[in-house]
N, C-alpha and C positions, 0 to 999 in steps of 0.2 A: 360655222366650221368651214375653213377653206378647203377647197377640193378641186382638182383639175377636172375639166370636163371630159378629157379623153375622147375627143370627137372622132379620132381615127380608129377607135375600137370597132371591130367587125363582130357583130352579133349574129350567130348562126340561127337557123330556124328553130333547132332544138333549144337553144339559149332563150330565144324569144318566147317559145311556148311555156318554158319554166317561169320566165319573168311574168307572163300573163296570168298564170295560175296564182302566183304569189300576190300580184296586184289585185286579183279578184278576191282572194281570201282576206286580204287586208281591208278591201273596199266594203266588205260585209259589216265592218265596225262592230263586231261582237266583242262581248267582255271576256276577259280571262283567256285570251287566245295566246299560245306560246308557239312561235314559229322559229325554225332553225334554217338559216341560209347557209350553204356550203359552197365556197368558191376558193380555189387555190391561187388564181390569177388575180393579183391585187389591182391591176389596171381594169380588168373586167369588173371586179367587185366594186371599185369606185364609181365606175360608169353606171352600174346597176343601182347603186345607193342614190346617186344623184338623179337618175330617171325617176325613182320612186318618189323622191322629194318633190321633183318638178310636176309629175303627173298628179299627185294629190294636192299640190298647191293650186294647180289649174282647176281641179274638180271643185276645191273649196271656194275658189274665187266666184263661182257662179252665185253663191248665196250671200255674198258680202256686198254691202253698199259700195258704190264707186269711190267715195271719198274715204272709206275706212282703210286702216292699216291692214296689210295682208300678213298673216302668220302661217308658217307651214303646219299642215295637219299631221305630218309624220316627222317626229323629231329625231335627229341623229345626235347621239352621245357617244363621246370617246371614253373608253374605259380608263379609269384612274389606275395607273400601274402601282402606285404606292398603297392603294387600298382598293383592290379590284372587286368592288361590290356593285354590281349593276343595278340592284334594287335600291340601294342608298342613293345612287347617282340620280335615279328617276325621282325618288322622294324629294331630294333637294331641288331638282329642277322644278318639279311640279309646285312646290311650295313657293318658289320664287316667281313663277310665271302663270299661276293659275288664273289670276285676274285677267290676263290678256286674252284668255280663251273662253270668256264667258258668253260670247256671241257666236261661237263656231264650234264644231265638233273636233275633238282631238282623236285622231285615229290610233296613235301609238308611238312607241319609241323603237329605234333600231340601234343597237349597241355595236360599236366598231373598235378596232384596235386590239382584239384578242390575240391576233398574230404576234403582237410585241411581247406577250407573255413568255414565249419561247426563249426570250433573251433575259428573263428575270430569274432570280434564284428559285429553285424548286419549291421552297416554302411559300413563295408568293403564288406559284401556279396552284399548289395545293389549296391555298386560301381561296382562290377564284372558284375552284371546284366545290369547296365547302359552302361558299355563298350560293352557288347554284342549287345545292342540295337543300337550301332552306326555302325553296320556292313556295312550298305549301303555306309557310307563314305569311307570304305576301299576297296570296291569291284573292283574299277577301277585298283587298284594296286595289286590285288590278282591274280598273275600269276601262281598260284599253287593251290593244294588242301589244305583244312583246316580241321583238324580232332580234335574234342573235346571229351575227355574221361570224362564221368561223371557217377554218381550213379543214381539210379531210382528216389529218391526224387528230385534231381536236375533237372531231365528231366521234371518233373511236374512243378517245379518252373520256369524253362525257358519258358515253354509253356505259363504260365500265366503272367510272369512279363518281359519277353523279346520277345514279339510277332514278332517284326521286324526281330530278328534273326531266330526265329522258322519258319517263313514264307519263309525264303530264304534257308532253308536246302535242301540239294540234297538227302540225305538219312539218316535213323536212323537204327543202327544195335545193336541189344540187345542180351546180353548173360545172360539168366536167371540162377541164381545160389544163393547159400546161401551167405549172406554177411559175410565179416570178417572185424574185426576192423584193423585200421592201427597201427602197433606196435610202430611207431616212431612219432606219432602225438603229444604226451605230456607225461611227467612223471606222474605217479600216486602216491598219498601219502596216505598211510594207517594211520588211526587215532586210537589212543589208547583211548577208551572211558573212561578209569579210570583216565586219566590225564586231562579230559575236565572239566573246571570249571562250576559250576552251576550259574544261574543268581543271581546277588547280591540282597539280601534281605535288606529291609529298613523299619524302623519303621514310617518313615514320608511319607506323601502323596506327590508324586513328578510327574513331567511331564513324561508321558509315553515315549515321544520321548527321553528325556534325559537318562531315564533308559536303553533304547535300545542302545543309543550311548555309554553308559558306558559298556554295555555287549560287544558290537562290539570291543571296544578298548581292552578289556581283551582277547577276543577270538583271535584277531589279534596277540597280544603279544604271545599267546600260540600256534598259528597256528592250532587252533581248527576249522577246515574248515567246518565241517557239522553244528555245532551250529552257526558259523559265517554266513553261508548261510541262515539259518533259521532266524537269527536276521535281516539280511538285508531284508528278505522277509516281516517280521513283520513291519519294518520301511516303506517300500514301501506301504504296506497295509493301514498304518495310513494315509499317505498323499493321497493315492487313495481314501479312504473313505471320506476324507474331501472334496476332489473335487466333489465326487458323491453327497455329501450333499449340494453342491452349493457354496463352497469356491473356485472359479476359480481364484486363485492367480497364477501368473507366478512361484513364488518360490515353490508352492506345486507341480506343474507339473515337475519342474526341479528336486526337491528332490525325488519325487516318481520314476522318470525315472532313476536317478542315482542309487537309492537303488536297483531297479530291474536289472539294468545292472550289478551291483556288483554281484547279485545272479548268472547271467549267466556266468560271468568271473570265479567264483569259481567252477562251475560245472565240467569243464574239469579236474580240479585238483584232484577231490574226487575219492577215490577208489570206483569203481562200486559196490564192495561187501558191502561197508558201507552204500549205499543208499537203502532205501526201495522202494518198487514199488510205494507206495504213494508219496514219495519224487520225483521219476522220473516223475510221472503223474503231480505233482505240477509244474515241470519246464515247462510243456506245458502251464499251466495256466499263468505262468510268461510271456511267449512269447505273449499269448493272451492279457494279461493285458497291456503289453508294447505297443502292437499295438493299443489297445483302448486308452491308455493315449496319445499317439502321434496323434491319430485321433481326440480325444477331444481337445487337445492343438491346433490343426489346426483349428477346428471349433471355438474355443474361440478367436483365433487371427483374424479369418475372421469376427467374430461377432463384435469384438472391432476395426475392420478396421485397423489392424496392418499389413501393407503390407511389412514386413521385408523379406529379401532374404530367410531366412530359414523357412518361413511359409509353402511353398510348400514341402520343405524338410521333414517337419513333417509328411505330408501326405504320402510321398514316404516311409519313415521309417515305418510308420504304415503298409503299405502293406507288406514290407519285413518281419516284425515281424509275421504278420498273416501267411505268407508263411512258415516261420520257424516253426511256431506251427503245421501247416498242414503236414509238412515233418516228424514230430514226432508222429503224432496221427495215431493210428490204428482205422479206423472208425467202424470196427467190434466189437472192444472192447469198444470203448468210442464214441458211435454215437451222444450222446448229445453234447459233447464238440466239435466233428467234425462239427456238424451242426451249432453250434454257431460261430465257427471261420470262416466257409464258408460264413455265413450271414454277419459277420463283414467285411470280405474281399469284398464281393459284394458291400457293402455301401461305403467302401473306394475307390474302383475303380469308382463308380458312381460319387463321389466327384471329383476324379482326372480328370474325363472326362470333368468337367466344366473348366478346365485349360489347358489341352493339350490332343492331340491325341484322340479327342472326340469319334470317331467311335470305335477305338481299345479298349479304356478303357471301353466304355459301353458294348462292346462284352465280355470283361473279367468279367465285373460285372455280366452279364447274366450267364456266365458259372459258376460262383461261387454260384449264387442263385439256379440255376438248380441242381448243385451238392448237395446242402443243402436239397433241396426238394426231391431229389432221396433218400437220406438216411432217411428223415422223412417218406416218403412213405414206404421204406423198413422196418423200425422199428416202425411202427405206433402203434403196440400193446405193445411195450416196452417203448416208449417215454413218459416221464411224461407230466402232464397237461400243464405246462407252455410252453413245447416245441410244443405242439399242437397249442397253440396260436401263436407261432412263425411261424407256417406254414402259417397262414393267413397273417401275417406281411410280410413274405418273398414273398408270392404271390403278395401282393400289390406293394412291392418294385420292383418285377420283372416286373409287368405291367407298372410301371412308367418308368422303364429303357427302355422297349421296346418302350414306347411312345416317350421318348427322342431320341432313335435311329431312329424312324420313321421320325423325323424332319430332319435327315441328309441323310438317305439312305433307299431304299426299303420300302416306307411308308406303302403300303397296307398289306404285310405279317407281318410286325412288329406291326402295329396297330391291326390286328386280333389277334396276339399273346398277345397283351396288354389286349384285351377284354377277352380273355380266362383266363388270370391270375387274373384279377379283378373279374371275375364271380366265379372263384374257390375260391378266398378269401372270397367272400360273404357268402359262405356256413358255415363260421366259426364265423360270427358275427351276433348277435341278437340285433335288435334295442332296445329292452327292457333293455338289460344288458349293452350295449355299444353304446349308440345312436350316439355320435359324430363320432366315428370311422366307424360306418356303414354308416353314412351320407357322410363322406370323401370318402369311397369306391364307393358309388353311384355317387358322383360328379366325381371321376376319371373315372368311367365307362361311364358316360354321355359324358364327354370330349372326350374319345376315340371314341365313336360312332360318335360324331359330326365331329371330325377330319378325320375319315375314310370317312365320307359323302363327304368331299371336294375332295377326290380322286376317290371315287366311288359314284357319285351323286345318292341319293336314298332317297325317302320319308320314307321308312321303317327304315333306319338308324337314321334319324332325329327324328322319333316318339320314337325309342328306347332311344335316347339321352334325349328327353323331359320326358319320363317316369322315367329315372333315376334321373334327376334333381328334379322332383316332389317328388320322394321318399326321396331324400336328404333333401328337404325343410320341409319335415314332422318333421324332428329332428334338422335341422339347423334353429332354429327360431330366431326371432328378440331378444328374451331374452337370449337364451342359447348361441348363436354364431352370434352376429350381423354382424361382418366383413365377415365371411364365408357366411352368409345368403345373404348379399348384392352382393357378388361376384357370387353366385349361381343364383340369380335372373337376374343379367347382362347376364350370360351365357345363361339363359333360353330365355331372349329376343332375343339374336342373333340366337338361334336355331329356334325359332318360325318365325323370319324374313326369314331365309333361306327355312323353310318348306313352307311358303306362296308362294315363288317363284317357287315351284314345281308344282303348280296347275294352270290349265287354267281357271277353273271355277272362275269367279270374287268374288262370294259370299264366296266360301271356302277361297280364297286368302285373302279377307278382314277379315274373321273371325280370321285367324292366325295372320295377321297384328296387329289387335286390341289386341290379346293376347300378342304379342311382346311389344306393347305400355305399357300394364299393368305391365309387368315384368320389363321393363326399369324404369318405374315410381316408382315401389317399391324399386328398387336398389337405385335410386337417393334420395328417401325419407329417407333411411337408412344412406346414405353417409352424409347427413346434420349433423348428430350427431357424426360423426367419424373424426379422424384426417386423412389427406391425406397420411401421412407416413405409416398408418396402412393398407391402401388398396393395393390389388394386381391386380387392374384394373384401367383404366383411366376414371374418371367421365366425362371428357370433351368429350371423344369419345362416351360415352353413351348419352350425350346431343345431339351430332351430329346424332347418330343412331336414336334417338327419332325424331329429326327433319326430317330425311330422311323417317321414316316410316309414319309420318303425310303427308309428301309431296306426298308419293306414293299413299296413300288413296285418297288425294285431286285431283290427276291427272289422276286417273284410269278411262278412258272414259267408260269402260265396266260396272261400278258400277251404273251409271245413278243417281248419287247423286244431291240433290237440291243444288242450287247455294250457299245458306247460309251455308250449311254443308261443301261444298268444301272450302269456305272462312274460316270457323272455323278451319278446318284442316291445311290450309295454315298459319293461325295466330299462331296455336300451333307450327307448324314446324319452323317458323321464330323465335318464342320466344326461342326455344331451341338452335337454331344455334347462336343467339345472346348471350345467356348464355354462350355457349361454347367459344366464342371469348372474352367476357368480363372476364370470369374466367381465360382464357389464359393470358390476359393482366395483371391481378392482380398477377398471378403466376410469370410472368417474372419480374414484378416490385419488388417482394420481393426476387428474387434470387441474389446471390452474382455476378454471371457472367453476364456482360452486352453484349447483342447482338441485332441485328436488327431483331425485331419480324416479319417484313414483309417478310423475306426470309425463315422463318421457314416453314417446310412442312405442319405442322398442320394448321398454319395460312392461308396459301394459299388454303388449302382443304376447310376450313370453309368459306372463302370468296367465293369460287365457289358455295358452297351450298347456301349461302345467295343470290348470283346473280340469281341462278336458281329459288329460291322461289320468289324473287322480280318480275322476268319475268312472273311467273305464276300468280301472283296478277295482272299484266298488262293485261294478256290474259283473266282473269275473269272480271276485272272491269275498264280496260283502265287506263288512267293517274291518275284518282282518286284512283284506287286500288294501283298503283304504289307509288304514294305519300303517301298513308296510310302506306305502308310497309316501305318506307324510313324513315318515322317519328319515326320508332322503332329502327333504326340503330344508334349506338353511333356516335357522331359528328366527332370524330377523324378518323372514317373509311370511312366517306362520300367521301373524296377526292380520296380514292382508288376505291370506288365502282361506283361512278357517270360516270367516263369516260368509263367504261366497260359495262354499261347498253345498 
């Protein structure tokens, strides 16, 4: 590999100390070591790479016979930009040269050229990150050290997008210095503005898309790159705006993405002196817009139930474009844009967590949201009003991400973090101005309190959940949001039932059980006017919960109820269990897939409730009461129930 010696490089004492630490770490010659070297100055980087090769060559020379051929102990490999798989490059090299190293120790490989990936299509950059994420598959064969040379933006990108690789790192060595451009990355083209054609004027009213396409054709013929870039940007904007307006056509996504990607392909060819700072900033917006288009495309495919192989690829591409935007943004100069991209990145990672690596992607989502919040707090007096509203949205999203993470690992600390985030978001919503979002936050807060109570049993937590749900129901009315209102009443019933079981006093317990019944009944009354497909809770489970609550009141010996009251509760309980099993039968009858309903878990559970209630009738009124209960059971279930009584 040809490399300039760069003898004029001045290495500071700090740089030398970092170099010594890396040299010593490599010199230990341990297996399966993964080192990351970070240096933004390519001249300094090249100097350090050459020194490592030379120093280990000198060390290796001591143990080699004078007439033997000398081979470097640290091999430098340049990343193949057409297939940026560093592990495959090592495998190929090792297969071709293994015999040459039979008499000497191989320390390892250092991978160079990653900085060139910034000029490659985003798909290729994402491909490199995906290769890094497969490190675990190569560790068994890693009989040497692996050294990756990268720039600072790539360090951040690897942390966020290749966590599997990041977690297995042995050490990170950073040389802080001024960055330098790579002289050989691409040719630059200077444009003569006098030779650039102006847009074609026409007396007729025409399709704006066709006008831009005509301009693009002329600019391409004239190699007028700057206006060509601007024309592609305008074309992408047209299709982007159509999508935002609700025209979710596949062709619009395709054309918008193609136009923006053309913008990014032109940028490396432009003379930097010909690009204004506004144009440079606009390129960051292009990365962000591409990330959002791919994310929206993924969401639309998911909504349309299009399970094509590239659906998930849309989401992964969205993440890499957001990462590219972040690599180019200075948050001190453009805090608004930085916050927006971090927010978008957090949302994309949260979606990806639904498909793969749930815990890791949720953690990445949290990192992005917290980074956005950090800069919102840092620039609170400079951020515009719309970004202040973003603060509440991000806090809500952060709370939901913590809640999801709590379902997978460390529930107590993550649920507490969710409660903190929801509570913080609450301070930015007023029910008078935004009642439905305020109600949504209160519902989320109530659910977090209730879930935490399942891990830390506490009447106080349940009371806090109840308060939050009641606050939500003030604004989630049967008129303004019937679906959400029904779900909230259902949740309220569940929490009241759990709260009742926290109390030994039978009167207090009965009071909360009755409130649970009222909440369940309200939820079911709303369900009657709604389509089952609209609901996010199971009405059959609500019927069973209602039946259980009535049964619990009827059989609580500490309440000293009159016999007629107990019988009334048992009748109500039986009625709801029967409704659950009848509704279940109707639902199965209308489904396309035929299966034996007797084997379903729900069916067996409901039968168990029915049997228990029938036995309670017998205890109250003997055979007469039992027969009265059996008379309410659908005929097709009697053959199952009678042998078990």
